[in-house]
Residue frames as qw, qx, qy, qz and C-alpha x, y, z in Angstrom:
[[0.434, -0.867, 0.241, 0.046, -5.32, 7.15, 3.24],
 [0.611, 0.605, -0.481, 0.172, -1.66, 6.96, 2.22],
 [0.836, -0.537, 0.114, -0.007, 0.01, 4.45, 4.52],
 [0.697, -0.274, 0.338, 0.570, 3.31, 4.17, 2.64],
 [0.244, 0.861, -0.097, -0.436, 4.45, 7.16, 0.65],
 [0.818, 0.546, -0.063, 0.170, 6.27, 6.82, -2.67],
 [0.605, -0.640, 0.291, 0.374, 9.98, 6.33, -1.95],
 [0.389, 0.814, -0.345, -0.258, 12.43, 7.74, -4.48],
 [0.926, -0.031, 0.325, 0.189, 14.28, 4.97, -6.32],
 [0.170, -0.652, 0.493, 0.550, 17.70, 5.44, -7.91],
 [0.806, 0.539, 0.171, -0.171, 17.34, 4.99, -11.66],
 [0.510, -0.348, 0.588, 0.523, 19.96, 3.58, -14.00],
 [0.207, 0.118, 0.669, 0.704, 19.50, 5.23, -17.38],
 [0.282, 0.024, -0.092, -0.955, 16.74, 7.22, -19.03],
 [0.570, -0.205, -0.655, -0.451, 14.32, 4.30, -19.47],
 [0.472, -0.300, -0.730, 0.393, 14.62, 3.36, -15.82],
 [0.045, -0.165, -0.278, 0.945, 14.09, 6.98, -14.86],
 [0.410, -0.118, -0.395, -0.814, 10.97, 7.12, -17.03],
 [0.576, -0.304, -0.754, -0.085, 9.59, 4.13, -15.11],
 [0.331, -0.284, -0.562, 0.702, 10.31, 5.82, -11.78],
 [0.134, 0.052, -0.024, -0.989, 8.62, 9.00, -13.00],
 [0.502, -0.237, -0.608, -0.567, 5.53, 6.99, -14.02],
 [0.526, -0.369, -0.723, 0.252, 5.28, 5.47, -10.52],
 [0.191, -0.213, -0.333, 0.899, 5.74, 8.89, -8.93],
 [0.289, -0.093, -0.293, -0.907, 2.99, 10.35, -11.10],
 [0.570, -0.330, -0.694, -0.291, 0.61, 7.52, -10.17],
 [0.437, -0.313, -0.629, 0.561, 1.42, 7.98, -6.47],
 [0.022, 0.054, 0.087, -0.994, 0.49, 11.65, -6.81],
 [0.475, -0.208, -0.457, -0.723, -2.94, 10.84, -8.27],
 [0.607, -0.333, -0.720, 0.048, -3.61, 8.24, -5.55],
 [0.304, -0.211, -0.478, 0.797, -2.63, 10.68, -2.83],
 [0.202, -0.031, -0.088, -0.975, -4.91, 13.36, -4.22],
 [0.577, -0.215, -0.554, -0.560, -7.81, 10.89, -4.48],
 [0.774, -0.346, -0.526, -0.066, -7.53, 8.85, -1.27],
 [0.350, 0.281, -0.542, 0.710, -5.34, 10.66, 1.27],
 [0.320, -0.210, 0.366, -0.848, -8.38, 11.76, 3.28],
 [0.825, -0.088, -0.280, -0.483, -10.23, 8.43, 3.00],
 [0.338, -0.490, 0.754, -0.277, -9.46, 6.11, 5.98],
 [0.862, 0.115, 0.407, -0.278, -11.39, 3.25, 4.33],
 [0.827, 0.543, -0.058, 0.132, -8.95, 3.04, 1.40],
 [0.571, -0.685, 0.341, 0.298, -5.34, 2.30, 2.38],
 [0.675, 0.720, -0.151, 0.057, -2.60, 2.99, -0.18],
 [0.677, -0.527, 0.380, 0.346, 0.92, 1.55, -0.14],
 [0.536, 0.804, -0.224, -0.127, 3.39, 2.71, -2.78],
 [0.552, 0.565, -0.606, 0.095, 6.39, 0.72, -4.12],
 [0.761, -0.435, 0.415, -0.242, 6.18, -2.26, -1.77],
 [0.540, 0.474, -0.693, -0.062, 8.91, -4.87, -2.24],
 [0.837, -0.352, 0.322, -0.269, 8.46, -8.31, -0.67],
 [0.442, 0.531, -0.722, -0.024, 11.35, -10.78, -0.76],
 [0.740, -0.283, 0.493, -0.360, 10.38, -14.20, 0.53],
 [0.870, 0.039, 0.478, 0.115, 12.02, -17.53, -0.31],
 [0.349, -0.340, 0.490, 0.723, 14.41, -15.60, -2.57],
 [0.231, 0.492, 0.705, 0.455, 11.49, -14.68, -4.83],
 [0.053, -0.321, -0.215, 0.921, 11.09, -10.87, -4.73],
 [0.159, 0.677, 0.669, 0.261, 7.81, -9.26, -5.73],
 [0.146, -0.146, -0.045, 0.977, 7.80, -5.55, -6.56],
 [0.078, 0.716, 0.692, 0.056, 4.33, -4.01, -6.32],
 [0.221, 0.377, 0.106, 0.893, 4.16, -0.46, -7.66],
 [0.337, -0.239, 0.207, -0.887, 0.96, 0.48, -5.83],
 [0.274, -0.250, -0.928, 0.043, -1.29, -1.58, -3.56],
 [0.422, -0.335, 0.007, -0.842, -4.81, -0.56, -2.52],
 [0.173, -0.183, -0.931, 0.265, -6.42, -2.28, 0.49],
 [0.405, -0.217, -0.086, -0.884, -10.17, -1.70, 0.72],
 [0.619, -0.159, 0.490, -0.593, -13.15, -3.23, 2.49],
 [0.910, 0.231, 0.166, -0.303, -13.78, -5.88, -0.16],
 [0.925, 0.160, 0.138, 0.316, -10.25, -6.86, -1.19],
 [0.409, -0.583, 0.274, 0.646, -7.21, -5.30, -2.84],
 [0.626, 0.775, 0.085, -0.001, -6.14, -3.64, -6.08],
 [0.640, -0.324, 0.327, 0.615, -2.65, -3.91, -7.57],
 [0.401, 0.900, 0.042, -0.164, -1.70, -1.03, -9.86],
 [0.745, -0.073, 0.334, 0.573, 1.21, -1.58, -12.26],
 [0.143, 0.895, -0.042, -0.421, 2.66, 1.68, -13.61],
 [0.737, 0.165, 0.428, 0.497, 4.19, 1.69, -17.08],
 [0.030, -0.658, 0.173, 0.732, 5.97, 4.51, -18.85],
 [0.487, 0.404, 0.666, 0.396, 4.38, 4.60, -22.29],
 [0.016, -0.607, -0.038, 0.794, 4.88, 8.03, -23.84],
 [0.190, 0.225, -0.601, -0.743, 4.13, 7.04, -27.43],
 [0.774, 0.030, -0.177, -0.608, 1.82, 4.17, -28.37],
 [0.275, -0.210, 0.931, -0.120, 1.26, 0.63, -27.12],
 [0.653, 0.106, -0.463, -0.590, -0.56, -1.89, -29.32],
 [0.460, -0.151, 0.812, -0.326, -2.31, -4.88, -27.72],
 [0.362, 0.130, -0.733, -0.560, -3.20, -7.60, -30.21],
 [0.766, -0.212, -0.260, -0.548, -6.06, -10.10, -30.08],
 [0.799, -0.073, -0.563, 0.198, -3.89, -12.58, -28.11],
 [0.535, -0.838, -0.102, 0.037, -3.22, -10.00, -25.40],
 [0.750, -0.043, 0.037, 0.659, 0.39, -9.46, -26.48],
 [0.090, -0.932, -0.079, 0.342, 1.85, -5.99, -25.99],
 [0.665, 0.334, 0.198, 0.638, 3.85, -4.16, -28.66],
 [0.223, -0.789, -0.106, 0.563, 5.50, -0.86, -27.78],
 [0.565, 0.685, 0.228, 0.399, 5.92, 1.64, -30.61],
 [0.305, -0.869, 0.142, 0.363, 9.07, 3.71, -30.11],
 [0.057, 0.627, -0.586, -0.511, 10.81, 4.57, -33.39],
 [0.491, 0.137, -0.772, -0.380, 9.95, 0.99, -34.35],
 [0.830, -0.335, -0.119, -0.429, 7.67, -1.74, -33.00],
 [0.247, 0.373, -0.828, 0.338, 9.11, -3.76, -30.15],
 [0.692, -0.384, -0.584, -0.183, 7.49, -6.53, -28.09],
 [0.097, -0.457, 0.558, -0.686, 7.18, -6.20, -24.31],
 [0.192, -0.177, -0.933, 0.247, 6.03, -8.43, -21.47],
 [0.333, -0.623, -0.501, -0.501, 2.37, -8.05, -20.59],
 [0.022, -0.308, 0.510, -0.803, 2.07, -5.87, -17.46],
 [0.752, -0.258, -0.062, -0.604, -1.38, -7.42, -16.88],
 [0.904, -0.021, -0.422, 0.061, 0.19, -10.88, -16.51],
 [0.396, 0.318, -0.524, 0.684, 2.94, -9.35, -14.39],
 [0.356, -0.349, 0.295, -0.815, 0.40, -7.84, -11.98],
 [0.884, -0.169, -0.201, -0.387, -1.57, -11.12, -11.87],
 [0.763, 0.119, -0.537, 0.339, 1.62, -12.98, -10.88],
 [0.078, 0.338, -0.467, 0.813, 2.20, -10.40, -8.15],
 [0.652, -0.309, 0.044, -0.691, -1.36, -10.97, -6.91],
 [0.923, -0.070, -0.370, -0.081, -0.80, -14.74, -6.70],
 [0.558, 0.225, -0.537, 0.591, 2.52, -14.28, -4.88],
 [0.197, -0.385, 0.315, -0.845, 0.91, -11.86, -2.45],
 [0.822, -0.274, -0.129, -0.483, -1.88, -14.32, -1.62],
 [0.872, 0.020, -0.448, 0.198, 0.63, -17.12, -0.97],
 [0.340, 0.322, -0.474, 0.746, 2.82, -14.89, 1.17],
 [0.415, -0.375, 0.215, -0.801, -0.07, -13.62, 3.29],
 [0.898, -0.190, -0.263, -0.298, -1.46, -17.15, 3.68],
 [0.785, 0.097, -0.480, 0.380, 1.94, -18.34, 4.94],
 [0.470, -0.075, -0.421, 0.772, 3.00, -15.49, 7.22],
 [0.110, -0.407, -0.103, -0.901, 0.32, -12.79, 7.27],
 [0.350, -0.074, 0.537, -0.765, -2.31, -11.96, 9.88],
 [0.092, 0.254, 0.961, 0.053, -5.00, -14.60, 10.15],
 [0.300, -0.266, -0.355, -0.845, -8.33, -13.64, 8.63],
 [0.450, -0.075, 0.561, -0.691, -11.30, -13.66, 11.05],
 [0.160, 0.144, 0.972, 0.095, -13.48, -16.75, 10.79],
 [0.380, -0.127, -0.375, -0.836, -16.77, -16.66, 8.91],
 [0.713, -0.162, 0.257, -0.632, -20.14, -18.09, 9.91],
 [0.971, 0.105, 0.091, -0.196, -19.66, -21.39, 8.11],
 [0.895, 0.216, -0.036, 0.389, -15.96, -21.57, 7.16],
 [0.471, -0.672, 0.128, 0.557, -12.52, -20.09, 7.78],
 [0.547, 0.837, 0.009, -0.017, -11.67, -17.71, 4.92],
 [0.725, -0.256, 0.257, 0.586, -8.16, -17.76, 3.46],
 [0.003, -0.657, 0.238, 0.715, -6.26, -15.32, 1.30],
 [0.215, 0.083, 0.836, 0.497, -7.01, -17.59, -1.67],
 [0.105, 0.702, 0.704, 0.007, -10.56, -16.21, -1.38],
 [0.141, -0.688, -0.106, 0.704, -9.34, -12.59, -1.33],
 [0.554, 0.753, 0.310, 0.170, -10.32, -10.63, -4.46],
 [0.371, -0.562, 0.241, 0.699, -7.26, -8.87, -5.89],
 [0.569, 0.782, 0.255, 0.000, -8.01, -6.80, -8.98],
 [0.579, -0.222, 0.283, 0.732, -5.21, -5.59, -11.26],
 [0.318, 0.921, 0.184, -0.127, -4.97, -2.29, -13.09],
 [0.659, 0.035, 0.222, 0.718, -2.27, -1.19, -15.54],
 [0.043, 0.937, 0.156, -0.310, -1.65, 2.57, -15.66],
 [0.664, 0.282, 0.220, 0.657, 0.27, 4.08, -18.56],
 [0.242, -0.267, -0.058, 0.931, 1.59, 7.62, -18.82],
 [0.316, 0.689, 0.406, -0.510, -0.96, 10.32, -19.60],
 [0.231, 0.664, -0.382, -0.601, 0.84, 11.16, -22.84],
 [0.200, -0.149, 0.933, 0.260, 0.66, 7.56, -24.09],
 [0.645, 0.174, -0.241, -0.704, -1.82, 6.02, -26.52],
 [0.488, -0.059, 0.857, -0.156, -3.50, 2.63, -25.98],
 [0.556, 0.328, -0.420, -0.639, -4.48, 0.82, -29.18],
 [0.563, -0.083, 0.799, -0.195, -6.21, -2.52, -28.48],
 [0.036, 0.047, 0.866, 0.497, -7.17, -5.00, -31.18],
 [0.477, -0.154, -0.270, -0.822, -10.71, -4.65, -32.53],
 [0.782, -0.313, -0.415, -0.344, -13.21, -6.20, -30.13],
 [0.612, -0.021, -0.611, 0.502, -10.64, -6.58, -27.34],
 [0.409, -0.832, -0.181, -0.328, -12.05, -5.27, -24.05],
 [0.594, 0.106, -0.453, 0.656, -9.44, -3.84, -21.68],
 [0.370, -0.847, -0.237, -0.299, -11.20, -2.25, -18.72],
 [0.730, -0.623, -0.007, 0.281, -8.10, -2.73, -16.56],
 [0.586, 0.017, 0.188, 0.788, -5.73, -0.71, -18.77],
 [0.071, 0.933, 0.328, 0.134, -6.00, 3.07, -18.67],
 [0.346, 0.611, -0.217, 0.678, -4.10, 6.31, -18.29],
 [0.392, -0.062, -0.642, 0.656, -2.79, 7.25, -14.86],
 [0.154, -0.111, 0.195, -0.962, -5.12, 10.20, -14.25],
 [0.684, -0.176, -0.246, -0.664, -8.28, 8.07, -14.51],
 [0.483, 0.052, -0.853, 0.191, -7.04, 5.18, -12.34],
 [0.109, 0.007, 0.645, -0.757, -8.58, 6.57, -9.10],
 [0.642, 0.114, -0.010, -0.758, -12.02, 6.59, -10.74],
 [0.696, 0.161, -0.665, -0.219, -11.41, 3.02, -11.87],
 [0.240, 0.082, -0.837, 0.485, -10.47, 1.99, -8.32],
 [0.387, 0.058, 0.405, -0.827, -13.69, 3.53, -7.00],
 [0.734, 0.157, -0.314, -0.581, -15.68, 1.58, -9.61],
 [0.538, 0.151, -0.825, 0.090, -13.95, -1.66, -8.60],
 [0.009, -0.013, 0.735, -0.677, -14.78, -1.08, -4.93],
 [0.547, 0.135, 0.158, -0.811, -18.41, -0.22, -5.78],
 [0.691, 0.174, -0.585, -0.387, -18.74, -3.31, -7.99],
 [0.380, 0.050, -0.872, 0.306, -17.58, -5.54, -5.12],
 [0.222, 0.037, 0.530, -0.817, -19.95, -3.77, -2.73],
 [0.649, 0.175, -0.058, -0.738, -22.88, -4.52, -5.00],
 [0.395, 0.158, -0.891, -0.156, -22.02, -8.20, -5.37],
 [0.721, -0.314, 0.035, -0.616, -25.00, -10.14, -4.03],
 [0.587, 0.093, -0.799, 0.090, -25.45, -13.67, -2.82],
 [0.685, -0.572, -0.445, -0.074, -26.56, -15.17, 0.48],
 [0.686, -0.469, -0.188, 0.523, -23.38, -14.19, 2.35],
 [0.078, 0.985, -0.019, -0.156, -22.65, -10.99, 0.45],
 [0.582, 0.703, -0.341, 0.226, -19.19, -9.94, -0.79],
 [0.760, -0.075, -0.364, 0.533, -15.86, -10.86, 0.78],
 [0.200, -0.935, -0.053, -0.287, -15.23, -8.34, 3.59],
 [0.598, 0.095, -0.412, 0.681, -12.05, -7.05, 5.22],
 [0.353, -0.872, -0.338, 0.016, -13.08, -5.25, 8.39],
 [0.061, 0.949, -0.201, 0.237, -11.19, -2.18, 9.59],
 [0.597, -0.653, 0.466, 0.003, -9.02, -4.03, 12.13],
 [0.864, 0.095, 0.429, 0.246, -8.08, -6.66, 9.55],
 [0.521, 0.795, 0.065, 0.304, -7.21, -4.03, 6.92],
 [0.172, -0.913, 0.327, -0.175, -5.03, -2.24, 9.46],
 [0.766, -0.414, 0.484, 0.085, -3.30, -5.48, 10.52],
 [0.816, 0.370, 0.320, 0.307, -2.54, -6.45, 6.90],
 [0.299, 0.910, -0.049, 0.281, -1.31, -2.94, 6.09],
 [0.387, -0.819, 0.414, -0.087, 1.01, -2.81, 9.11],
 [0.863, -0.150, 0.455, 0.158, 2.31, -6.30, 8.35],
 [0.729, 0.553, 0.221, 0.339, 3.19, -5.42, 4.74],
 [0.079, 0.950, -0.191, 0.232, 4.87, -2.15, 5.72],
 [0.575, -0.651, 0.496, -0.008, 7.07, -4.04, 8.20],
 [0.855, 0.059, 0.476, 0.197, 7.78, -6.73, 5.60],
 [0.499, 0.866, -0.032, 0.015, 8.84, -4.21, 2.96],
 [0.757, -0.317, 0.272, 0.502, 12.44, -4.83, 1.89],
 [0.257, 0.894, -0.157, -0.333, 14.03, -1.88, 0.07],
 [0.894, 0.369, 0.017, 0.252, 16.20, -2.91, -2.86],
 [0.325, -0.828, 0.363, 0.277, 19.91, -2.46, -2.25],
 [0.668, 0.646, -0.357, -0.092, 22.26, -2.77, -5.18],
 [0.365, 0.495, -0.759, 0.215, 24.57, -5.74, -4.85],
 [0.266, -0.155, 0.804, -0.509, 22.53, -7.41, -2.11],
 [0.537, -0.187, -0.687, -0.453, 19.91, -10.11, -2.06],
 [0.218, -0.200, 0.642, -0.707, 18.33, -9.63, 1.34],
 [0.379, -0.249, -0.854, -0.255, 15.97, -12.46, 2.19],
 [0.447, -0.366, 0.183, -0.796, 12.85, -11.75, 4.19],
 [0.151, -0.045, -0.965, 0.211, 12.06, -14.36, 6.81],
 [0.394, -0.571, -0.607, -0.388, 8.46, -15.07, 7.73],
 [0.039, -0.271, 0.465, -0.842, 7.30, -12.95, 10.67],
 [0.113, -0.372, -0.887, 0.251, 4.87, -13.99, 13.33],
 [0.155, -0.592, -0.385, -0.691, 1.56, -12.17, 12.92],
 [0.591, -0.686, -0.415, 0.093, 1.02, -12.46, 16.67],
 [0.565, -0.327, -0.086, 0.753, 4.29, -10.67, 17.38],
 [0.161, 0.286, 0.304, 0.894, 3.46, -7.98, 14.84],
 [0.354, -0.702, -0.476, -0.393, 0.05, -7.41, 16.41],
 [0.618, -0.624, -0.296, 0.374, 1.67, -6.97, 19.82],
 [0.440, -0.103, 0.094, 0.887, 4.17, -4.48, 18.44],
 [0.007, -0.488, -0.442, -0.753, 1.35, -2.57, 16.79],
 [0.459, -0.715, -0.376, -0.370, -0.82, -2.23, 19.91],
 [0.658, -0.316, -0.398, 0.555, 1.82, -1.97, 22.65],
 [0.091, -0.969, -0.133, -0.188, 1.53, 1.38, 24.48],
 [0.523, 0.347, -0.364, 0.688, 4.74, 3.28, 25.23],
 [0.462, -0.608, -0.501, 0.407, 5.13, 4.61, 28.78],
 [0.190, 0.546, 0.092, 0.811, 4.63, 8.29, 27.96],
 [0.370, -0.608, -0.525, 0.467, 4.36, 10.74, 30.87],
 [0.045, 0.981, 0.157, 0.104, 3.73, 14.43, 31.37],
 [0.614, 0.426, -0.241, 0.619, 6.99, 16.37, 31.05],
 [0.132, -0.628, 0.261, -0.721, 6.16, 18.44, 34.16],
 [0.634, -0.421, 0.383, -0.523, 4.35, 16.32, 36.77],
 [0.065, 0.297, -0.949, -0.081, 5.29, 12.90, 35.31],
 [0.610, 0.164, 0.565, -0.532, 1.63, 11.88, 35.39],
 [0.216, 0.037, 0.890, 0.399, 0.13, 9.35, 32.97],
 [0.295, 0.677, 0.621, -0.261, -3.26, 11.06, 32.64],
 [0.039, -0.495, 0.347, 0.795, -2.46, 12.53, 29.24],
 [0.661, 0.551, 0.508, -0.034, -3.95, 12.71, 25.75],
 [0.423, -0.033, 0.433, 0.795, -2.65, 13.69, 22.32],
 [0.276, 0.838, 0.337, -0.328, -3.93, 16.94, 20.84],
 [0.599, 0.344, 0.332, 0.642, -2.99, 18.97, 17.78],
 [0.051, -0.858, -0.076, 0.505, -1.80, 22.58, 17.60],
 [0.305, 0.763, -0.455, -0.342, 1.00, 23.42, 15.19],
 [0.453, 0.274, -0.846, -0.063, 1.94, 19.76, 15.63],
 [0.785, -0.392, -0.447, -0.177, 0.85, 16.83, 17.78],
 [0.089, 0.456, -0.617, 0.635, 1.64, 17.04, 21.51],
 [0.447, -0.362, -0.798, 0.181, 0.64, 15.48, 24.85],
 [0.288, -0.576, 0.042, -0.764, -1.77, 17.49, 27.00],
 [0.225, -0.038, -0.849, 0.477, -1.70, 16.63, 30.71],
 [0.404, -0.579, -0.525, -0.476, -5.23, 16.39, 32.11],
 [0.603, -0.560, -0.437, 0.364, -3.92, 16.99, 35.64],
 [0.376, -0.574, -0.046, 0.726, -1.56, 20.00, 35.42],
 [0.449, 0.848, 0.220, -0.175, -2.50, 21.22, 31.90],
 [0.257, -0.664, 0.512, 0.479, 1.16, 21.06, 30.75],
 [0.787, 0.580, -0.072, -0.199, 2.00, 20.50, 27.05],
 [0.580, -0.457, 0.612, 0.283, 4.71, 17.94, 26.22],
 [0.487, 0.589, -0.439, -0.473, 6.06, 17.73, 22.63],
 [0.942, 0.037, 0.331, -0.038, 6.15, 14.34, 20.92],
 [0.182, 0.741, -0.599, -0.242, 9.54, 13.41, 19.52],
 [0.924, 0.024, 0.381, -0.033, 9.85, 10.09, 17.71],
 [0.094, 0.705, -0.618, -0.334, 13.11, 9.10, 15.98],
 [0.925, 0.257, -0.200, -0.194, 13.33, 6.22, 13.47],
 [0.707, -0.523, 0.462, 0.112, 15.66, 3.53, 14.80],
 [0.838, 0.291, 0.347, 0.304, 16.63, 2.53, 11.26],
 [0.506, 0.581, 0.136, 0.623, 17.64, 5.85, 9.69],
 [0.381, -0.384, -0.365, 0.758, 17.57, 8.10, 12.79],
 [0.014, -0.313, -0.310, -0.898, 15.27, 10.51, 10.97],
 [0.301, 0.074, 0.444, -0.841, 12.34, 12.34, 12.53],
 [0.023, 0.328, 0.926, 0.186, 9.09, 10.36, 12.33],
 [0.309, -0.222, -0.145, -0.913, 5.76, 12.02, 11.57],
 [0.253, 0.158, 0.807, -0.511, 2.67, 11.41, 13.69],
 [0.333, -0.144, -0.622, -0.694, -0.49, 10.12, 12.01],
 [0.415, 0.025, 0.580, -0.701, -3.93, 10.01, 13.62],
 [0.377, -0.132, -0.793, -0.460, -6.52, 7.31, 12.90],
 [0.574, -0.631, -0.441, -0.278, -9.58, 7.98, 15.05],
 [0.511, -0.830, 0.165, -0.153, -8.26, 7.79, 18.64],
 [0.896, -0.175, 0.189, 0.362, -5.08, 5.90, 17.68],
 [0.123, 0.934, -0.288, -0.169, -1.75, 7.53, 16.86],
 [0.934, 0.128, 0.146, 0.300, 1.11, 6.14, 14.78],
 [0.187, -0.796, 0.384, 0.428, 4.73, 7.24, 14.36],
 [0.850, 0.429, 0.289, 0.101, 5.81, 6.72, 10.76],
 [0.281, -0.574, 0.475, 0.605, 9.04, 6.97, 8.78],
 [0.704, 0.625, 0.058, -0.333, 8.25, 7.46, 5.09],
 [0.263, 0.701, -0.644, -0.156, 11.83, 6.75, 4.01],
 [0.074, -0.277, 0.951, -0.112, 11.96, 3.32, 5.69],
 [0.575, -0.173, -0.597, -0.531, 8.27, 2.41, 5.29],
 [0.305, -0.127, -0.826, 0.456, 7.84, 1.96, 9.06],
 [0.430, -0.511, -0.168, -0.725, 4.61, 2.55, 10.95],
 [0.336, -0.069, -0.817, 0.463, 4.44, 2.06, 14.76],
 [0.441, -0.714, -0.403, -0.365, 1.34, 2.38, 16.88],
 [0.339, 0.263, -0.513, 0.743, 2.47, 4.50, 19.85],
 [0.091, 0.116, 0.569, -0.809, -0.60, 5.69, 21.74],
 [0.179, -0.519, -0.739, -0.390, -4.38, 5.52, 22.03],
 [0.168, -0.344, 0.188, -0.905, -6.26, 8.46, 23.49],
 [0.063, 0.199, 0.876, -0.435, -8.45, 7.59, 26.46]]
């Protein structure tokens, strides 16, 4: 399920635009693969800025057994990866580039530290209290479909592939974790925990603004949980009764169970004043602004 849509980023120059296009392409494949799967939560271009140390995550997958960070790279010609894991981009001539695998691994470490410091507390286990240090975070590097990957002989790179096959790779990662044995089984993020982490990260997202260095202060997970589950005082537009439920026709609306009146749902984003879309997750309903990356729990059907 897509919980944060890809947000268009202003590019400076053709190379920057190529990077944006690569992220947009990857977001498209993830949407097509997981938009109807409530067990796989997808957040696109999340930016966390904590302690003046920003971390830009192109795509983040939250699943039952951990997370996957996907780093999108625009490689339209050929990338060579030597036996030391160094990346060389071939464009008119060979040119070295920073390893996107190492970049994604650094993002994973930063994400663990940030969640351990300010994120929702993980439920306790039978014998110990799990921490985010225990959370499996796999990394995948996706290059453009037109690119060519040329690894050194004998070098195994299961986590580097073209964008169109990344969803299959994510499914394999999830299945591998599911099959992990042992007395206690694999690390598990239950549905409520996945939802709490997802909501927390969406609220913590700090869009990049040119010329600014906005610092993100730690937020209380308790306060965030209350904001997520607090019910708004919705009433029937005719009889003002509270015995209502949300149904779907051409759009979502409140149906009064007393007088049978239909009341439209209008939610406006307080940040950009744009119209928010309504998303259903079982009997819970969320108002979301894709532009601002905001998701608010507004109502639960009786």
